[in-house]
C-alpha positions, 0 to 999 in steps of 0.5 A: 910917692911909691914907685912900682915895677912888675915883671910878667910874661905874655902867653905864647902867640898872644902878644899882638892881642895883648897889645891890641887890648891895651890900645883899646882899653875900656874908658871905665878902666882908665877911670878906675886907674885914675880914681885909684891914684895910679899915675905914670902907668906904662907897660914895656915889652920885649918878646914875651917879657913885659914890664909895668911901672906906675906911681901912687901916693897911697898904696892902701887906698889904691888897693882898696879902690881896685879891690872894690871895682867890678871893672878892674876885676873884669879887666883882670879876668880878661887879661888872664887870656893873655898873661902867662901864669907860672904854674909851680908858683901860681903867680903871674906877676913878680914885683921888682925892687927899685935899685937906682933912681935919678931925679936929675939935678934941676928937677923939683920933686913933687 
């Protein structure tokens, strides 16, 4: 299983609209996430800062499903309205490195 953390920022004055968009995520988008094998997907917010986390068993398959999905492409296009793009780097997402993980003593790894 691969755990992925991503840092990004919401555009100024777009935080509430970004939150509302995710409160009303398209059912078809949820289906794409499930089909891609994305689990435990969550997005955290502090001011304009956003942190997304998800898990997947097969990153190549996940990416293939997302790349072939019109629903996913349409959702990403819609999110461009809300997500800040770093002009000098031309990026909007910054993958993060996992530096610590504690499964817990009594937990079974699935």
